[in-house]
C-alpha positions in Angstrom: 0.0 0.1 0.2 3.0 2.4 0.7 4.6 1.7 -2.6 1.4 2.7 -4.0 0.9 5.8 -2.5 4.6 6.7 -3.0 3.6 6.0 -6.7 0.7 8.0 -7.1 2.7 11.0 -4.8 5.4 11.0 -7.6 2.9 11.2 -10.6 1.0 13.9 -9.2 4.1 15.8 -8.8 5.0 15.0 -12.5 1.2 16.1 -13.1 1.8 19.2 -11.3 4.2 20.7 -14.5 1.5 20.3 -17.0 -0.8 23.2 -15.5 2.6 25.7 -15.7 2.4 24.7 -19.5 -1.0 25.9 -19.5 0.3 29.1 -17.4 2.8 29.9 -20.3 0.6 29.3 -22.9 -2.8 30.5 -22.5 -1.8 34.1 -23.2 -0.4 32.9 -26.4 -3.3 31.0 -27.5 -6.0 33.3 -26.0 -4.4 36.9 -26.7 -4.2 39.1 -23.8 -7.7 39.0 -22.5 -9.7 38.2 -19.1 -9.9 34.4 -20.3 -6.1 33.8 -21.0 -6.3 35.4 -17.6 -8.7 33.2 -15.6 -7.0 30.1 -17.5 -3.6 31.0 -16.3 -5.0 31.6 -13.0 -6.9 28.5 -12.8 -4.1 26.2 -13.9 -1.8 27.9 -11.3 -4.2 26.7 -8.7 -4.9 23.4 -9.9 -0.2 22.8 -10.2 0.3 23.7 -6.8 -2.5 21.5 -5.3 -1.3 18.6 -7.4 2.1 19.3 -6.1 1.3 19.4 -2.5 -0.8 16.9 -2.6 1.8 14.6 -4.2 4.7 15.8 -1.6 2.1 14.8 1.2 1.5 11.3 -0.5 5.6 11.2 -0.5 5.6 11.1 3.1 8.3 12.2 5.9 11.2 10.5 4.3 11.5 12.4 0.9 10.7 15.5 3.0 13.8 14.9 4.7 15.9 14.0 2.5 14.6 17.6 0.8 15.4 19.4 3.6 19.1 17.7 4.7 20.1 17.7 1.0 18.9 20.3 -1.4 16.2 20.3 -3.6 18.7 19.8 -6.5 18.4 16.0 -4.7 14.5 15.8 -5.1 14.5 13.8 -8.8 16.7 11.1 -7.3 15.2 10.6 -4.1 11.8 10.4 -6.2 13.0 7.8 -8.3 14.5 6.0 -5.6 10.9 5.9 -4.2 8.8 5.3 -7.3 11.1 2.2 -7.5 10.6 1.1 -3.8 13.6 2.1 -2.4 14.4 4.2 0.8 15.3 7.4 0.6 18.9 7.7 2.2 19.3 11.1 4.3 23.1 12.3 4.8 22.8 11.9 8.1 22.2 8.3 7.6 25.0 7.9 5.3 27.9 9.8 7.4 26.9 7.6 10.7 26.6 4.3 8.5 30.3 5.4 6.7 31.9 5.9 10.6 
């Protein structure tokens, strides 16, 4: 069950990138209008909701890795969780090497 929630979380985080394309494309496709602004605003809200639900489903191990190692390590941590592997934090790695 945990692996399913993890994979769902990774998919939601990845899907949160698609609405940002709407934010970029709406003014081009619809012109500078109130309709384009509405589409862009709605897409931005949907993107944020998808992202934070995905982060919540991924759980504390990934969030701890993000806080310890920085946002640059997020893709590898997400991929490890998607494959069902544990995400190792730098604190655990340094303790185990001593």
